[in-house]
C-alpha positions in Angstrom: -7.5 24.9 8.9 -5.4 24.5 12.0 -1.9 25.6 11.2 -0.2 22.5 12.4 -2.2 20.3 10.2 -1.3 22.2 7.0 2.2 21.0 7.3 3.0 21.3 3.6 2.5 25.0 3.9 4.8 25.2 6.9 7.4 23.1 5.0 7.1 25.4 2.0 7.7 28.4 4.3 10.9 26.8 5.8 12.3 25.2 2.6 10.7 27.1 -0.3 13.5 26.5 -2.9 14.3 22.9 -1.9 13.3 20.2 -4.4 10.4 18.3 -3.0 9.3 16.0 -5.9 11.0 14.7 -9.0 9.1 12.9 -11.8 11.4 10.0 -12.5 9.9 9.5 -16.0 10.2 13.1 -17.3 12.8 14.6 -14.9 10.4 17.5 -14.1 11.1 19.0 -10.6 8.9 20.7 -8.1 10.0 22.8 -5.2 8.2 22.8 -1.9 6.9 26.3 -2.7 5.5 25.0 -6.1 4.0 21.9 -4.5 2.2 24.0 -1.9 1.0 26.5 -4.4 -0.4 23.9 -6.7 -2.3 22.5 -3.8 -3.6 25.9 -2.8 -4.7 26.6 -6.4 -6.5 23.3 -6.6 -8.1 23.8 -3.2 -9.5 27.2 -4.3 -10.7 25.7 -7.7 -12.5 22.7 -6.3 -14.1 24.8 -3.5 -15.6 27.1 -6.2 -16.9 23.9 -7.8 -18.9 23.3 -4.6 -16.7 20.7 -3.0 -16.8 21.2 0.8 -15.6 19.7 4.0 -16.3 15.9 4.0 -16.8 15.6 0.3 -14.7 13.0 -1.5 -12.2 13.6 -4.4 -11.0 10.4 -6.2 -7.9 9.9 -8.3 -7.2 7.1 -10.8 -3.7 7.5 -12.0 -0.2 5.9 -12.2 2.4 7.4 -9.8 2.3 11.1 -10.5 2.6 14.5 -8.7 -1.2 14.7 -8.8 -1.3 12.4 -5.8 0.3 15.1 -3.7 -1.7 17.8 -5.5 -5.0 16.3 -4.5 -4.0 15.0 -1.1 -2.7 18.4 0.1 -5.6 20.3 -1.6 -8.2 18.1 0.1 -6.4 18.6 3.4 -6.6 22.4 3.1 -10.4 22.5 2.6 -11.4 19.4 4.7 -12.3 17.2 1.7 -11.3 13.5 1.6 -8.8 12.1 -0.9 -9.7 8.7 -2.4 -6.9 7.1 -4.5 -8.1 4.3 -6.7 -6.3 1.1 -7.5 -5.8 0.9 -11.3 -5.0 -2.8 -11.0 -8.7 -3.6 -10.2 -11.3 -4.4 -12.8 -13.9 -1.9 -13.9 -16.5 -3.6 -11.8 -14.4 -3.4 -8.7 -13.7 0.3 -9.3 -17.4 0.9 -9.9 -18.2 -0.5 -6.5 -15.6 1.7 -4.8 -17.0 4.8 -6.6 -20.5 3.9 -5.5 -19.3 3.3 -1.9 -17.3 6.5 -1.6 -19.6 8.8 -3.8 -16.9 11.2 -4.9 -17.9 14.7 -6.0 -14.9 14.8 -8.4 -12.8 12.1 -10.1 -9.4 13.0 -11.4 -8.4 10.5 -14.1 -5.4 9.6 -16.2 -6.3 9.1 -19.8 -4.5 5.7 -19.9 -7.1 4.3 -17.5 -10.1 5.9 -19.2 -11.7 2.5 -20.0 -11.7 1.5 -16.3 -14.5 3.9 -15.6 -17.5 2.8 -17.6 -20.3 5.1 -16.4 -18.9 8.6 -16.7 -22.2 10.4 -17.2 -22.9 10.3 -13.5 -19.5 11.6 -12.5 -17.7 14.9 -12.5 -14.4 14.1 -14.2 -11.2 16.0 -14.9 -8.3 14.4 -16.9 -5.0 15.0 -15.1 -3.2 15.1 -18.4 -5.5 17.8 -19.8 -5.3 21.6 -20.0 -8.2 21.8 -17.6 -6.1 20.2 -14.9 -3.1 22.4 -15.7 -5.4 25.4 -15.2 -6.5 24.0 -11.8 -2.9 23.8 -10.6 -1.6 27.1 -12.0 -4.6 29.4 -12.3 -6.4 30.9 -9.3 -8.5 34.1 -9.5 -8.3 34.7 -5.8 -5.5 34.2 -3.3 -6.0 31.0 -1.2 -7.6 31.6 2.2 -8.3 29.0 4.8 -12.1 28.9 5.2 -12.9 26.0 7.4 -11.9 24.6 10.7 -10.4 21.1 10.5 -9.9 18.9 13.6 -7.1 16.3 13.7 -9.7 13.5 13.8 -11.3 14.7 10.6 -10.8 12.3 7.6 -8.1 13.1 5.1 -8.0 10.0 3.0 -9.8 6.8 2.3 -7.6 3.9 1.0 -9.5 0.8 0.0 -8.2 -2.6 0.8 -9.5 -6.0 -0.2 -12.2 -7.5 1.9 -12.5 -11.0 3.2 -16.2 -10.9 2.2 -15.3 -10.0 -1.3 -16.0 -6.3 -1.0 -13.2 -3.8 -0.5 -13.2 -1.9 2.8 -12.5 1.9 2.9 -9.8 2.6 5.5 -10.4 6.1 6.7 -7.1 7.9 7.6 -7.5 11.1 9.6 -5.2 14.1 9.6 -3.9 12.7 12.8 -3.2 9.3 11.4 -1.1 10.5 8.5 0.7 13.2 10.5 1.7 11.0 13.4 2.8 8.2 11.0 5.1 10.8 9.4 6.4 12.2 12.7 6.9 8.8 14.2 8.8 7.6 11.1 11.0 10.7 11.1 12.0 10.3 14.7 12.3 6.5 14.8 14.1 6.1 11.5 16.3 9.2 12.0 15.2 10.8 8.7 16.7 14.1 7.7 16.3 16.8 5.0 19.1 15.1 3.2 17.2 11.9 2.6 16.0 11.1 -0.9 13.6 8.2 -1.7 12.5 6.5 -4.9 8.8 5.6 -4.9 8.0 2.8 -7.2 5.4 1.4 -4.8 1.9 2.3 -6.2 0.7 5.5 -4.5 -2.9 4.3 -4.3 -1.5 2.1 -1.6 -0.4 3.3 1.8 3.1 1.9 1.2 3.6 4.2 -1.8 2.0 7.2 -0.2 2.7 7.0 3.5 5.6 4.7 4.2 8.4 7.0 3.0 7.0 9.6 0.6 5.0 11.7 3.2 7.6 11.4 6.0 10.4 12.5 3.8 8.4 15.5 2.5 7.5 16.4 6.0 11.2 16.5 6.9 12.1 18.5 3.8 13.7 15.7 1.8 13.2 14.7 -1.8 10.7 12.1 -3.3 11.4 10.7 -6.8 8.3 9.1 -8.3 8.4 6.4 -11.0 6.3 3.8 -12.7 6.8 0.5 -14.5 9.6 -1.0 -12.4 12.6 -2.1 -14.5 15.6 -3.0 -12.4 18.3 -1.4 -14.5 16.3 1.8 -14.7 15.7 1.8 -11.0 19.4 1.4 -10.3 20.2 4.3 -12.6 17.6 6.6 -10.9 18.8 5.7 -7.4 22.3 6.8 -8.3 21.4 9.7 -10.5 19.1 11.3 -7.9 21.4 10.5 -4.9 18.8 8.3 -3.2 19.5 7.4 0.4 16.6 5.2 1.5 14.3 3.1 -0.7 11.3 0.8 -0.1 10.6 -1.9 -2.6 8.7 -5.2 -2.4 10.6 -8.5 -2.6 9.5 -9.1 -6.2 11.4 -5.9 -7.2 14.4 -6.8 -5.2 14.4 -10.3 -6.7 14.5 -8.7 -10.2 17.2 -6.2 -9.1 19.7 -8.6 -7.6 19.3 -10.9 -10.7 20.0 -8.2 -13.2 23.6 -8.1 -14.5 23.9 -4.4 -13.5 23.6 -5.2 -9.8 26.9 -7.2 -9.8 29.0 -4.3 -10.7 27.1 -1.2 -9.5 27.8 0.6 -6.3 25.3 2.8 -4.4 27.4 5.5 -2.8 24.5 7.6 -1.4 22.3 4.7 -0.1 22.1 4.1 3.6 19.1 1.7 3.7 17.3 -0.6 1.4 13.9 -1.5 2.9 11.7 -4.4 2.0 7.9 -4.5 2.7 4.6 -5.9 1.4 5.6 -9.6 1.8 8.1 -11.8 3.6 11.5 -11.4 2.0 13.6 -14.4 0.9 16.8 -14.7 2.8 18.9 -14.9 -0.4 18.0 -11.2 -1.1 19.5 -10.3 2.3 22.6 -12.2 1.3 22.9 -10.5 -2.1 23.0 -7.1 -0.4 25.3 -8.1 2.4 27.8 -9.4 -0.1 28.0 -5.9 -1.5 28.3 -4.4 2.0 24.8 -2.7 1.7 22.3 -2.2 4.5 19.1 -4.2 4.0 16.1 -4.7 6.3 12.4 -5.5 6.4 9.5 -3.6 7.6 5.9 -4.4 8.6 2.8 -2.4 8.2 -0.8 -2.3 7.1 -3.2 0.3 5.8 -5.0 0.5 9.1 -1.7 1.3 11.0 0.6 3.8 9.5 1.9 1.7 7.7 5.0 2.1 9.7 5.2 0.3 13.1 8.7 -1.0 13.7 12.3 0.0 13.4 15.4 -2.0 13.2 18.9 -0.7 12.7 20.3 -2.2 9.5 23.5 -3.1 11.3 21.4 -5.3 13.6 19.1 -6.7 10.9 21.9 -8.7 9.3 22.2 -10.7 12.5 18.4 -11.0 12.9 17.3 -11.8 9.4 13.5 -11.6 9.0 13.0 -9.4 12.1 11.1 -6.2 11.7 12.6 -4.8 14.9 11.0 -3.0 17.8 8.0 -0.7 18.1 8.7 2.8 16.9 9.0 5.8 19.3 5.3 6.8 19.4 3.4 3.5 19.1 3.1 0.3 21.1 2.7 -3.3 20.2 1.9 -6.5 22.0 1.4 -10.2 21.0 -1.6 -12.0 22.4 -2.0 -15.8 22.5 -5.2 -17.6 21.5 -6.0 -17.8 25.2 -5.8 -13.9 25.5 -2.5 -13.8 27.4 0.5 -11.7 26.5 2.9 -14.0 24.7 6.2 -14.9 26.2 9.4 -14.6 24.2 9.4 -17.1 21.4 5.6 -17.7 21.7 3.5 -17.0 18.6 0.3 -15.0 18.9 -1.7 -12.2 17.2 0.0 -8.9 16.8 -1.9 -5.9 18.4 -1.0 -2.2 17.8 -2.0 1.1 19.3 -1.0 4.7 18.7 -2.1 7.9 17.1 -1.1 6.7 13.7 -4.0 4.1 13.6 -6.8 4.5 11.1 -10.0 6.2 12.3 -12.7 3.8 11.0 -13.9 1.8 8.0 -16.0 3.9 5.7 -19.7 3.0 6.1 -18.8 -0.1 8.0 -19.2 0.2 11.8 -19.3 -3.5 12.4 -15.9 -4.0 10.8 -14.5 -1.0 12.8 -15.8 -2.5 16.0 -14.2 -5.8 15.2 -10.8 -4.2 14.4 -10.6 -2.1 17.6 -10.9 -3.7 21.0 -9.9 -1.9 24.2 -7.9 0.7 22.3 -5.8 -1.9 20.4 -6.0 -2.7 16.7 -6.1 -6.4 16.1 -4.1 -7.0 13.0 -5.0 -10.6 12.3 -1.3 -11.3 11.7 0.8 -13.7 13.7 4.1 -12.7 15.3 6.7 -13.6 17.9 9.4 -11.7 19.7 12.8 -12.8 21.0 14.3 -12.3 24.4 15.7 -8.9 23.4 12.3 -7.6 22.2 12.9 -7.9 18.4 9.7 -8.9 16.6 9.2 -11.4 13.7 6.1 -11.8 11.6 5.6 -15.5 11.2 2.3 -15.8 9.4 -1.2 -14.5 8.9 -4.1 -15.4 11.0 -6.3 -14.6 8.1 -5.8 -16.5 4.8 -4.7 -13.4 3.0 -2.1 -14.0 0.2 0.6 -11.4 -0.5 1.8 -11.7 -4.1 4.2 -9.1 -5.5 3.3 -6.7 -2.6 -0.5 -7.0 -3.4 -3.0 -8.4 -1.0 -5.2 -11.1 -2.3 -8.1 -12.6 -0.3 -8.9 -16.2 -1.3 -12.6 -16.0 -0.6 -13.0 -13.2 -3.2 -11.1 -15.3 -5.9 -13.1 -18.4 -4.9 -16.3 -16.5 -5.3 -15.3 -15.4 -8.8 -14.2 -18.9 -9.9 -17.3 -20.6 -8.5 -19.5 -18.5 -10.8 -18.3 -20.5 -13.8 -20.9 -23.3 -14.5 -18.2 -25.9 -14.9 -16.9 -25.5 -11.4 -18.0 -27.8 -8.6 -15.7 -26.7 -5.8 -12.7 -24.4 -5.5 -10.0 -23.6 -2.9 -7.5 -20.8 -3.4 -4.2 -20.8 -1.5 -0.8 -19.1 -1.7 2.3 -21.1 -2.2 5.9 -19.8 -1.7 7.5 -18.2 -4.8 11.0 -16.9 -5.1 10.1 -13.9 -7.2 6.5 -12.9 -6.1 6.8 -13.9 -2.4 3.6 -16.0 -2.8 1.8 -17.2 -5.9 -1.9 -17.6 -6.1 -3.1 -21.1 -7.1 -6.6 -22.6 -7.3 -7.5 -26.2 -6.7 -10.7 -27.0 -8.5 -13.1 -29.9 -9.0 -15.4 -29.9 -12.0 -19.1 -30.7 -12.3 -19.9 -34.1 -13.9 -19.2 -34.3 -17.6 -17.7 -30.8 -17.7 -14.3 -29.8 -19.1 -12.5 -26.5 -19.1 -8.9 -25.5 -19.6 -6.6 -23.4 -17.4 -6.4 -20.8 -20.1 -10.2 -20.5 -20.2 -10.4 -20.1 -16.4 -7.7 -17.4 -16.4 -9.6 -15.4 -19.1 -12.8 -15.8 -17.2 -11.3 -14.4 -14.0 -9.6 -11.5 -15.8 -13.0 -10.1 -16.7 -14.1 -10.0 -13.0 -11.2 -9.4 -10.8 -7.8 -7.5 -10.9 -5.2 -9.4 -12.9 -2.9 -9.8 -9.9 -5.6 -11.8 -8.1 -6.1 -14.2 -11.0 -4.5 -17.6 -10.1 -1.3 -18.4 -11.9 -2.0 -22.1 -11.7 -5.2 -24.2 -11.7 -4.9 -27.7 -10.4 -7.7 -30.1 -11.4 -8.6 -32.8 -8.9 -11.6 -35.1 -8.5 -12.3 -34.3 -4.9 -11.0 -31.5 -2.7 -10.0 -32.8 0.7 -12.2 -31.9 3.7 -11.7 -31.7 7.5 -13.6 -34.0 9.8 -16.3 -31.3 10.1 -16.7 -31.0 6.3 -14.7 -27.9 5.7 -12.2 -27.7 2.8 -8.8 -28.6 4.4 -6.5 -25.8 3.2 -3.8 -26.9 5.6 -3.5 -30.2 3.7 -3.7 -28.5 0.4 -0.8 -26.1 1.3 1.3 -29.1 2.5 0.6 -30.9 -0.8 1.3 -28.0 -3.2 3.8 -25.8 -1.3 6.6 -27.1 -3.4 4.7 -26.6 -6.7 7.0 -23.7 -7.7 10.3 -22.2 -6.6 
């Protein structure tokens, strides 16, 4: 492949003995030389299996070094890495496997039951001796054998779809590399930076927000699972973390644990929040301890990193994500198509080499997303007189709960399949811990009865648990607009104070 695209090999050449990855659960450490060698061995192994340029390799696993193993191995031979969301139901994963048609599925044993039809798939367990042999055993020295262009796909990350079907976001070598370079330059990352990755690595936030940029720069990535605030605080200090990205739900748990009141974070320079709007009381909790805290904004289709704000400034501009990074551009367009003035709300548009390439097997959605070289995010934003940007809402009806995206239509379609349901409307309401909470307002068919618990269990069999409404509100008639559509604005006003 082109030498500049195989950056993990270049980093291993420059920093062979430096620690690249730490398993926060076991303490096992991997140097850059070891990380690159594992990828080379896997690349040689899967190439002998017949996997070639353009073929897909999927992974269903909790956060693990295997994400880096397979991403870098795919990059070396031109294959495409497809991380799978283990929070989805088996039916949803079945659809993604059908849509992406991987030649190989790497699988953690703990998620074995999520893949029902194994007979049609080539599977390797990442916690097996077979996988260990893939990472350590290679009969022949690795040799690049294929030309790879920067526009060639490197990964497909599936997001929820407003039509109920996930969309495969194709990230090219260019997309991932430029997001990394842009983040390093804009955020002033160095080889001394250390991050803790609790964000799921099947998401772009866990993989690309900090993990890849810090590895590119020669820093250290600590990977962990099952967020527990006291344990997270301990790892941050034990490993000398300097910059950490968590979702507001995790920060809410952290600032409310007794350990937070007394602990100091001597090596940390930035706590970063993403995935959902962050409550202002979390800002306050960090400021009271003299700690830098700020918010970011991103999406799978763009980086996900797009803005930078100095933590020293963010305390005076709470809620601002800052200014566009060094190598990307943003603008805000009003509903009339004009560039928004300071303080005016409009749709956020982004352009840059870090943008995704296309949606997998979905040219219509790709065409809709890209117009005149700009990515239309569907999110609403404003900027102030000094050019600092604020995300103020979502043009689409997407709900973000605990850092996970939930599309109401998908949940509504699930609930409406129950024979007792007449109509349903799914909305998100503010929640101090989760950012937003998914609730469903339902009306029943005549002479039908069903409980909240029954509906929750019904949904759990069809959609990921985080998408299942936490509350079901039963009313006789769901309000409509004057044109007969369900009036979600009225519903949100009615139930926005349902929880705290």
